[in-house]
A tleap script that builds the chain and sets N, CA, C and O, in Angstrom:
source leaprc.protein.ff14SB
mol = sequence {
  NMET LYS THR LEU ILE GLU GLU GLY GLU VAL
  VAL ARG GLY TYR LEU GLY ILE ASN THR GLY
  ASP THR PRO ALA ALA GLN VAL TYR GLN GLN
  PRO GLY ILE PHE VAL THR GLY VAL ASP PRO
  ASN SER PRO ALA ASP ARG ALA GLY LEU ARG
  ALA GLU ASP TYR ILE VAL GLU ILE ALA GLY
  GLU GLN ILE SER SER ALA ALA GLU GLY LEU
  ALA LEU ILE SER THR THR THR PRO GLY THR
  GLU LEU GLU ILE ARG TYR PHE ARG GLY ASN
  GLU GLU LEU THR THR THR VAL THR ILE ALA
  LYS LEU ARG TYR GLN CSER
}
set mol.1.N position { -95.084 43.207 35.145 }
set mol.1.CA position { -96.247 43.742 34.463 }
set mol.1.C position { -97.355 44.073 35.464 }
set mol.1.O position { -98.051 45.079 35.328 }
set mol.2.N position { -97.509 43.207 36.473 }
set mol.2.CA position { -98.570 43.430 37.456 }
set mol.2.C position { -98.372 44.782 38.138 }
set mol.2.O position { -99.324 45.550 38.279 }
set mol.3.N position { -97.141 45.078 38.563 }
set mol.3.CA position { -96.864 46.351 39.218 }
set mol.3.C position { -97.113 47.516 38.273 }
set mol.3.O position { -97.678 48.536 38.668 }
set mol.4.N position { -96.695 47.363 37.042 }
set mol.4.CA position { -96.896 48.423 36.054 }
set mol.4.C position { -98.379 48.703 35.859 }
set mol.4.O position { -98.788 49.861 35.779 }
set mol.5.N position { -99.174 47.662 35.784 }
set mol.5.CA position { -100.620 47.824 35.599 }
set mol.5.C position { -101.256 48.440 36.843 }
set mol.5.O position { -102.066 49.360 36.733 }
set mol.6.N position { -100.894 47.938 38.027 }
set mol.6.CA position { -101.509 48.416 39.270 }
set mol.6.C position { -101.035 49.807 39.672 }
set mol.6.O position { -101.830 50.629 40.128 }
set mol.7.N position { -99.739 50.070 39.504 }
set mol.7.CA position { -99.154 51.330 39.981 }
set mol.7.C position { -99.012 52.379 38.875 }
set mol.7.O position { -98.846 53.565 39.162 }
set mol.8.N position { -99.077 51.949 37.623 }
set mol.8.CA position { -98.853 52.871 36.523 }
set mol.8.C position { -97.383 53.128 36.252 }
set mol.8.O position { -97.033 53.914 35.371 }
set mol.9.N position { -96.531 52.470 37.006 }
set mol.9.CA position { -95.081 52.580 36.852 }
set mol.9.C position { -94.428 51.401 37.562 }
set mol.9.O position { -95.057 50.724 38.376 }
set mol.10.N position { -93.174 51.167 37.246 }
set mol.10.CA position { -92.432 50.126 37.945 }
set mol.10.C position { -91.801 50.774 39.175 }
set mol.10.O position { -91.020 51.717 39.051 }
set mol.11.N position { -92.137 50.271 40.353 }
set mol.11.CA position { -91.649 50.833 41.611 }
set mol.11.C position { -90.513 49.963 42.125 }
set mol.11.O position { -90.648 48.745 42.244 }
set mol.12.N position { -89.391 50.607 42.427 }
set mol.12.CA position { -88.222 49.913 42.949 }
set mol.12.C position { -87.828 50.539 44.285 }
set mol.12.O position { -87.962 51.746 44.491 }
set mol.13.N position { -87.341 49.689 45.185 }
set mol.13.CA position { -86.843 50.173 46.457 }
set mol.13.C position { -85.477 50.804 46.303 }
set mol.13.O position { -84.725 50.461 45.391 }
set mol.14.N position { -85.153 51.732 47.199 }
set mol.14.CA position { -83.908 52.506 47.141 }
set mol.14.C position { -83.298 52.585 48.532 }
set mol.14.O position { -83.977 52.929 49.499 }
set mol.15.N position { -82.004 52.263 48.624 }
set mol.15.CA position { -81.264 52.350 49.878 }
set mol.15.C position { -80.325 53.546 49.885 }
set mol.15.O position { -80.224 54.252 50.888 }
set mol.16.N position { -79.635 53.779 48.766 }
set mol.16.CA position { -78.760 54.949 48.675 }
set mol.16.C position { -77.312 54.685 49.017 }
set mol.16.O position { -76.663 55.513 49.657 }
set mol.17.N position { -76.795 53.540 48.597 }
set mol.17.CA position { -75.372 53.252 48.814 }
set mol.17.C position { -74.691 53.023 47.475 }
set mol.17.O position { -75.317 52.632 46.489 }
set mol.18.N position { -73.389 53.280 47.473 }
set mol.18.CA position { -72.519 52.901 46.367 }
set mol.18.C position { -71.673 51.751 46.885 }
set mol.18.O position { -71.294 51.722 48.056 }
set mol.19.N position { -71.382 50.808 46.004 }
set mol.19.CA position { -70.631 49.631 46.436 }
set mol.19.C position { -69.396 49.462 45.564 }
set mol.19.O position { -69.313 49.999 44.460 }
set mol.20.N position { -68.451 48.710 46.083 }
set mol.20.CA position { -67.242 48.464 45.323 }
set mol.20.C position { -66.536 47.217 45.793 }
set mol.20.O position { -66.854 46.640 46.833 }
set mol.21.N position { -65.564 46.821 44.990 }
set mol.21.CA position { -64.767 45.654 45.341 }
set mol.21.C position { -63.739 46.033 46.400 }
set mol.21.O position { -63.171 47.125 46.387 }
set mol.22.N position { -63.523 45.110 47.297 }
set mol.22.CA position { -62.561 45.307 48.368 }
set mol.22.C position { -62.185 43.959 48.940 }
set mol.22.O position { -62.936 42.995 48.795 }
set mol.23.N position { -61.059 43.875 49.574 }
set mol.23.CA position { -60.722 42.622 50.248 }
set mol.23.C position { -61.452 42.456 51.579 }
set mol.23.O position { -61.069 41.607 52.384 }
set mol.24.N position { -62.496 43.247 51.826 }
set mol.24.CA position { -63.223 43.188 53.098 }
set mol.24.C position { -63.768 41.795 53.376 }
set mol.24.O position { -63.807 41.366 54.530 }
set mol.25.N position { -64.191 41.080 52.331 }
set mol.25.CA position { -64.701 39.721 52.541 }
set mol.25.C position { -63.636 38.849 53.181 }
set mol.25.O position { -63.941 37.983 54.001 }
set mol.26.N position { -62.392 39.078 52.806 }
set mol.26.CA position { -61.297 38.320 53.420 }
set mol.26.C position { -61.060 38.771 54.855 }
set mol.26.O position { -60.772 37.954 55.729 }
set mol.27.N position { -61.181 40.061 55.093 }
set mol.27.CA position { -60.983 40.596 56.445 }
set mol.27.C position { -62.047 40.058 57.398 }
set mol.27.O position { -61.739 39.641 58.514 }
set mol.28.N position { -63.314 40.072 56.942 }
set mol.28.CA position { -64.421 39.663 57.812 }
set mol.28.C position { -64.758 38.184 57.699 }
set mol.28.O position { -65.624 37.694 58.423 }
set mol.29.N position { -64.093 37.469 56.809 }
set mol.29.CA position { -64.279 36.029 56.649 }
set mol.29.C position { -65.717 35.645 56.310 }
set mol.29.O position { -66.179 34.566 56.680 }
set mol.30.N position { -66.422 36.531 55.604 }
set mol.30.CA position { -67.774 36.235 55.138 }
set mol.30.C position { -68.125 37.169 53.994 }
set mol.30.O position { -67.609 38.283 53.917 }
set mol.31.N position { -68.994 36.723 53.113 }
set mol.31.CA position { -69.395 37.580 52.001 }
set mol.31.C position { -70.255 38.745 52.484 }
set mol.31.O position { -70.835 38.695 53.569 }
set mol.32.N position { -70.327 39.782 51.673 }
set mol.32.CA position { -71.140 40.934 52.026 }
set mol.32.C position { -71.006 42.031 51.001 }
set mol.32.O position { -70.578 41.798 49.871 }
set mol.33.N position { -71.380 43.243 51.408 }
set mol.33.CA position { -71.345 44.415 50.536 }
set mol.33.C position { -70.439 45.462 51.172 }
set mol.33.O position { -70.678 45.893 52.300 }
set mol.34.N position { -69.399 45.871 50.447 }
set mol.34.CA position { -68.534 46.946 50.914 }
set mol.34.C position { -69.115 48.268 50.425 }
set mol.34.O position { -69.266 48.478 49.222 }
set mol.35.N position { -69.438 49.151 51.353 }
set mol.35.CA position { -70.041 50.442 51.024 }
set mol.35.C position { -68.920 51.439 50.719 }
set mol.35.O position { -68.073 51.715 51.570 }
set mol.36.N position { -68.926 51.974 49.496 }
set mol.36.CA position { -67.903 52.963 49.116 }
set mol.36.C position { -68.414 54.390 49.236 }
set mol.36.O position { -67.629 55.338 49.240 }
set mol.37.N position { -69.735 54.542 49.333 }
set mol.37.CA position { -70.313 55.864 49.492 }
set mol.37.C position { -71.779 55.766 49.868 }
set mol.37.O position { -72.431 54.751 49.623 }
set mol.38.N position { -72.285 56.827 50.461 }
set mol.38.CA position { -73.691 56.903 50.873 }
set mol.38.C position { -74.273 58.199 50.320 }
set mol.38.O position { -73.717 59.276 50.535 }
set mol.39.N position { -75.382 58.095 49.616 }
set mol.39.CA position { -76.035 59.283 49.063 }
set mol.39.C position { -76.571 60.154 50.196 }
set mol.39.O position { -77.207 59.646 51.119 }
set mol.40.N position { -76.317 61.473 50.132 }
set mol.40.CA position { -76.828 62.369 51.170 }
set mol.40.C position { -78.344 62.287 51.282 }
set mol.40.O position { -79.049 62.229 50.275 }
set mol.41.N position { -78.832 62.283 52.506 }
set mol.41.CA position { -80.265 62.267 52.833 }
set mol.41.C position { -80.993 61.035 52.290 }
set mol.41.O position { -82.213 61.063 52.131 }
set mol.42.N position { -80.274 59.978 52.011 }
set mol.42.CA position { -80.875 58.718 51.547 }
set mol.42.C position { -81.301 57.887 52.757 }
set mol.42.O position { -80.950 58.219 53.889 }
set mol.43.N position { -82.049 56.819 52.527 }
set mol.43.CA position { -82.385 55.931 53.638 }
set mol.43.C position { -81.139 55.418 54.374 }
set mol.43.O position { -81.141 55.327 55.601 }
set mol.44.N position { -80.088 55.087 53.636 }
set mol.44.CA position { -78.848 54.607 54.259 }
set mol.44.C position { -78.224 55.687 55.137 }
set mol.44.O position { -77.770 55.407 56.247 }
set mol.45.N position { -78.203 56.920 54.637 }
set mol.45.CA position { -77.653 58.054 55.390 }
set mol.45.C position { -78.455 58.267 56.674 }
set mol.45.O position { -77.878 58.440 57.748 }
set mol.46.N position { -79.775 58.255 56.562 }
set mol.46.CA position { -80.633 58.469 57.742 }
set mol.46.C position { -80.485 57.330 58.762 }
set mol.46.O position { -80.690 57.534 59.958 }
set mol.47.N position { -80.128 56.132 58.280 }
set mol.47.CA position { -79.943 54.986 59.185 }
set mol.47.C position { -78.537 54.946 59.790 }
set mol.47.O position { -78.247 54.101 60.636 }
set mol.48.N position { -77.662 55.864 59.352 }
set mol.48.CA position { -76.334 55.945 59.941 }
set mol.48.C position { -75.249 55.150 59.227 }
set mol.48.O position { -74.130 55.053 59.731 }
set mol.49.N position { -75.558 54.578 58.060 }
set mol.49.CA position { -74.523 53.859 57.319 }
set mol.49.C position { -73.523 54.849 56.743 }
set mol.49.O position { -73.871 55.985 56.420 }
set mol.50.N position { -72.259 54.397 56.617 }
set mol.50.CA position { -71.186 55.257 56.118 }
set mol.50.C position { -70.305 54.490 55.145 }
set mol.50.O position { -70.330 53.260 55.084 }
set mol.51.N position { -69.536 55.243 54.396 }
set mol.51.CA position { -68.534 54.627 53.522 }
set mol.51.C position { -67.605 53.768 54.377 }
set mol.51.O position { -67.263 54.132 55.501 }
set mol.52.N position { -67.210 52.638 53.832 }
set mol.52.CA position { -66.339 51.643 54.446 }
set mol.52.C position { -67.050 50.718 55.423 }
set mol.52.O position { -66.406 49.869 56.039 }
set mol.53.N position { -68.370 50.862 55.581 }
set mol.53.CA position { -69.129 49.851 56.322 }
set mol.53.C position { -69.192 48.599 55.449 }
set mol.53.O position { -69.068 48.672 54.226 }
set mol.54.N position { -69.384 47.461 56.091 }
set mol.54.CA position { -69.429 46.186 55.382 }
set mol.54.C position { -70.708 45.465 55.782 }
set mol.54.O position { -70.795 44.912 56.878 }
set mol.55.N position { -71.714 45.470 54.886 }
set mol.55.CA position { -73.029 44.893 55.163 }
set mol.55.C position { -72.987 43.386 54.940 }
set mol.55.O position { -72.569 42.919 53.880 }
set mol.56.N position { -73.422 42.626 55.948 }
set mol.56.CA position { -73.406 41.166 55.834 }
set mol.56.C position { -74.802 40.543 55.877 }
set mol.56.O position { -74.972 39.375 55.527 }
set mol.57.N position { -75.801 41.320 56.305 }
set mol.57.CA position { -77.143 40.755 56.421 }
set mol.57.C position { -78.181 41.858 56.242 }
set mol.57.O position { -78.053 42.949 56.797 }
set mol.58.N position { -79.208 41.550 55.455 }
set mol.58.CA position { -80.339 42.468 55.264 }
set mol.58.C position { -81.613 41.679 55.516 }
set mol.58.O position { -81.847 40.643 54.894 }
set mol.59.N position { -82.431 42.173 56.430 }
set mol.59.CA position { -83.720 41.547 56.758 }
set mol.59.C position { -83.558 40.078 57.116 }
set mol.59.O position { -84.372 39.246 56.716 }
set mol.60.N position { -82.511 39.757 57.866 }
set mol.60.CA position { -82.297 38.389 58.315 }
set mol.60.C position { -81.689 37.469 57.276 }
set mol.60.O position { -81.475 36.288 57.549 }
set mol.61.N position { -81.402 37.991 56.072 }
set mol.61.CA position { -80.811 37.177 55.015 }
set mol.61.C position { -79.339 37.522 54.858 }
set mol.61.O position { -78.983 38.684 54.664 }
set mol.62.N position { -78.486 36.508 54.942 }
set mol.62.CA position { -77.068 36.725 54.709 }
set mol.62.C position { -76.876 37.126 53.250 }
set mol.62.O position { -77.464 36.524 52.352 }
set mol.63.N position { -76.065 38.128 53.021 }
set mol.63.CA position { -75.847 38.666 51.686 }
set mol.63.C position { -74.529 38.134 51.147 }
set mol.63.O position { -73.484 38.278 51.781 }
set mol.64.N position { -74.588 37.516 49.965 }
set mol.64.CA position { -73.379 36.922 49.404 }
set mol.64.C position { -72.675 37.829 48.403 }
set mol.64.O position { -71.520 37.582 48.059 }
set mol.65.N position { -73.358 38.887 47.923 }
set mol.65.CA position { -72.726 39.807 46.976 }
set mol.65.C position { -73.503 41.119 46.938 }
set mol.65.O position { -74.644 41.198 47.391 }
set mol.66.N position { -72.858 42.144 46.387 }
set mol.66.CA position { -73.541 43.430 46.229 }
set mol.66.C position { -74.750 43.279 45.319 }
set mol.66.O position { -75.804 43.857 45.585 }
set mol.67.N position { -74.607 42.511 44.250 }
set mol.67.CA position { -75.725 42.315 43.323 }
set mol.67.C position { -76.921 41.693 44.032 }
set mol.67.O position { -78.059 42.109 43.815 }
set mol.68.N position { -76.671 40.707 44.871 }
set mol.68.CA position { -77.763 40.059 45.605 }
set mol.68.C position { -78.428 41.032 46.571 }
set mol.68.O position { -79.656 41.102 46.632 }
set mol.69.N position { -77.638 41.772 47.317 }
set mol.69.CA position { -78.188 42.720 48.279 }
set mol.69.C position { -78.985 43.829 47.620 }
set mol.69.O position { -80.063 44.195 48.089 }
set mol.70.N position { -78.445 44.366 46.522 }
set mol.70.CA position { -79.141 45.443 45.832 }
set mol.70.C position { -80.404 44.940 45.141 }
set mol.70.O position { -81.378 45.683 45.022 }
set mol.71.N position { -80.402 43.696 44.685 }
set mol.71.CA position { -81.613 43.106 44.111 }
set mol.71.C position { -82.691 42.974 45.186 }
set mol.71.O position { -83.863 43.245 44.925 }
set mol.72.N position { -82.302 42.562 46.385 }
set mol.72.CA position { -83.241 42.452 47.496 }
set mol.72.C position { -83.851 43.815 47.806 }
set mol.72.O position { -85.061 43.923 48.004 }
set mol.73.N position { -83.030 44.843 47.847 }
set mol.73.CA position { -83.509 46.196 48.122 }
set mol.73.C position { -84.460 46.665 47.021 }
set mol.73.O position { -85.512 47.236 47.309 }
set mol.74.N position { -84.092 46.425 45.769 }
set mol.74.CA position { -84.900 46.945 44.662 }
set mol.74.C position { -86.292 46.321 44.611 }
set mol.74.O position { -87.228 46.940 44.106 }
set mol.75.N position { -86.436 45.104 45.129 }
set mol.75.CA position { -87.749 44.450 45.115 }
set mol.75.C position { -88.535 44.664 46.412 }
set mol.75.O position { -89.638 44.140 46.569 }
set mol.76.N position { -87.967 45.428 47.328 }
set mol.76.CA position { -88.642 45.723 48.591 }
set mol.76.C position { -89.576 46.920 48.403 }
set mol.76.O position { -89.187 47.930 47.816 }
set mol.77.N position { -90.778 46.806 48.891 }
set mol.77.CA position { -91.766 47.878 48.783 }
set mol.77.C position { -91.306 49.107 49.562 }
set mol.77.O position { -90.953 48.994 50.736 }
set mol.78.N position { -91.303 50.283 48.925 }
set mol.78.CA position { -90.956 51.511 49.638 }
set mol.78.C position { -91.808 51.671 50.898 }
set mol.78.O position { -93.006 51.386 50.896 }
set mol.79.N position { -91.166 52.131 51.968 }
set mol.79.CA position { -91.827 52.283 53.260 }
set mol.79.C position { -91.564 51.108 54.187 }
set mol.79.O position { -91.850 51.182 55.382 }
set mol.80.N position { -91.020 50.023 53.645 }
set mol.80.CA position { -90.710 48.840 54.452 }
set mol.80.C position { -89.464 49.098 55.289 }
set mol.80.O position { -88.481 49.650 54.795 }
set mol.81.N position { -89.507 48.699 56.553 }
set mol.81.CA position { -88.336 48.798 57.425 }
set mol.81.C position { -87.574 47.477 57.379 }
set mol.81.O position { -88.156 46.402 57.526 }
set mol.82.N position { -86.270 47.576 57.172 }
set mol.82.CA position { -85.405 46.398 57.145 }
set mol.82.C position { -84.270 46.581 58.142 }
set mol.82.O position { -83.713 47.670 58.281 }
set mol.83.N position { -83.945 45.508 58.822 }
set mol.83.CA position { -82.788 45.544 59.705 }
set mol.83.C position { -81.551 45.161 58.905 }
set mol.83.O position { -81.565 44.195 58.142 }
set mol.84.N position { -80.489 45.925 59.088 }
set mol.84.CA position { -79.218 45.671 58.405 }
set mol.84.C position { -78.156 45.413 59.454 }
set mol.84.O position { -77.970 46.190 60.391 }
set mol.85.N position { -77.455 44.285 59.267 }
set mol.85.CA position { -76.319 43.954 60.151 }
set mol.85.C position { -75.058 44.219 59.353 }
set mol.85.O position { -74.937 43.795 58.203 }
set mol.86.N position { -74.109 44.931 59.976 }
set mol.86.CA position { -72.902 45.326 59.257 }
set mol.86.C position { -71.723 45.474 60.214 }
set mol.86.O position { -71.880 45.485 61.435 }
set mol.87.N position { -70.559 45.585 59.626 }
set mol.87.CA position { -69.340 45.832 60.390 }
set mol.87.C position { -68.828 47.218 60.069 }
set mol.87.O position { -68.860 47.657 58.919 }
set mol.88.N position { -68.357 47.899 61.089 }
set mol.88.CA position { -67.628 49.160 60.952 }
set mol.88.C position { -66.330 48.927 61.708 }
set mol.88.O position { -66.285 48.943 62.938 }
set mol.89.N position { -65.276 48.709 60.929 }
set mol.89.CA position { -64.018 48.307 61.550 }
set mol.89.C position { -64.216 46.937 62.176 }
set mol.89.O position { -64.693 46.014 61.516 }
set mol.90.N position { -63.857 46.799 63.439 }
set mol.90.CA position { -63.994 45.522 64.149 }
set mol.90.C position { -65.328 45.385 64.883 }
set mol.90.O position { -65.596 44.352 65.496 }
set mol.91.N position { -66.159 46.420 64.823 }
set mol.91.CA position { -67.413 46.426 65.567 }
set mol.91.C position { -68.574 45.946 64.705 }
set mol.91.O position { -68.765 46.432 63.590 }
set mol.92.N position { -69.348 44.992 65.219 }
set mol.92.CA position { -70.544 44.527 64.531 }
set mol.92.C position { -71.732 45.349 65.022 }
set mol.92.O position { -71.962 45.459 66.227 }
set mol.93.N position { -72.490 45.927 64.082 }
set mol.93.CA position { -73.595 46.822 64.415 }
set mol.93.C position { -74.852 46.420 63.655 }
set mol.93.O position { -74.789 45.680 62.673 }
set mol.94.N position { -75.987 46.913 64.120 }
set mol.94.CA position { -77.237 46.765 63.381 }
set mol.94.C position { -77.923 48.119 63.331 }
set mol.94.O position { -77.748 48.957 64.215 }
set mol.95.N position { -78.697 48.310 62.292 }
set mol.95.CA position { -79.495 49.521 62.146 }
set mol.95.C position { -80.773 49.150 61.412 }
set mol.95.O position { -80.849 48.112 60.755 }
set mol.96.N position { -81.758 49.998 61.531 }
set mol.96.CA position { -83.003 49.798 60.792 }
set mol.96.C position { -83.116 50.897 59.759 }
set mol.96.O position { -82.946 52.078 60.063 }
set mol.97.N position { -83.405 50.494 58.537 }
set mol.97.CA position { -83.526 51.430 57.430 }
set mol.97.C position { -84.938 51.335 56.861 }
set mol.97.O position { -85.507 50.248 56.762 }
set mol.98.N position { -85.493 52.485 56.491 }
set mol.98.CA position { -86.789 52.511 55.825 }
set mol.98.C position { -86.540 52.721 54.344 }
set mol.98.O position { -86.046 53.771 53.932 }
set mol.99.N position { -86.879 51.727 53.550 }
set mol.99.CA position { -86.627 51.760 52.120 }
set mol.99.C position { -87.483 52.845 51.460 }
set mol.99.O position { -88.673 52.972 51.746 }
set mol.100.N position { -86.862 53.615 50.582 }
set mol.100.CA position { -87.568 54.671 49.849 }
set mol.100.C position { -87.849 54.199 48.430 }
set mol.100.O position { -87.419 53.121 48.021 }
set mol.101.N position { -88.564 55.009 47.704 }
set mol.101.CA position { -88.869 54.727 46.300 }
set mol.101.C position { -87.744 55.276 45.437 }
set mol.101.O position { -87.360 56.438 45.569 }
set mol.102.N position { -87.224 54.442 44.561 }
set mol.102.CA position { -86.186 54.875 43.637 }
set mol.102.C position { -86.767 55.891 42.679 }
set mol.102.O position { -87.787 55.649 42.035 }
set mol.103.N position { -86.107 57.023 42.594 }
set mol.103.CA position { -86.529 58.095 41.681 }
set mol.103.C position { -85.664 58.007 40.427 }
set mol.103.O position { -84.436 58.054 40.502 }
set mol.104.N position { -86.304 57.883 39.303 }
set mol.104.CA position { -85.591 57.805 38.031 }
set mol.104.C position { -85.297 59.223 37.537 }
set mol.104.O position { -86.146 60.112 37.590 }
set mol.105.N position { -84.074 59.400 37.061 }
set mol.105.CA position { -83.690 60.705 36.516 }
set mol.105.C position { -83.828 60.670 35.006 }
set mol.105.O position { -83.510 59.669 34.363 }
set mol.106.N position { -84.304 61.771 34.450 }
set mol.106.CA position { -84.449 61.826 32.994 }
set mol.106.C position { -83.413 62.725 32.384 }
set mol.106.O position { -83.382 62.892 31.164 }
savepdb mol mol.pdb
quit
C-alpha cells in the first residue's frame, strides 16, 4: 500500500528471464534457477545471460528456487545494480545487471 500511495502504482523489478525445471541442480550440486529463455533487450540480455545458464546467487544471496530468485528481483527497486553468479556449462561466471521496471501489459 505504501508504494501504491507514494508512486501511484505498484512498482516491480524486472530481469527478463524465463525459467524451467531441469536436472541442473543435480549437475551443479546446488539449488538455483535454470534459465530457459531471455527476453530480447531485457536487463538479463544486456548483462549477457543466455538460455541454459544456471543462476546460483543474486546480490550475494544463494538462490534456492526460481520462485525465491524472482521474488527477490520483483522487490528490487528499478535502477538497482545486482551481481549475479551463474554457471554456463562448467564455467562459473558473474555479471552485473541493472534491474528495470516491470511493464504491465493490458
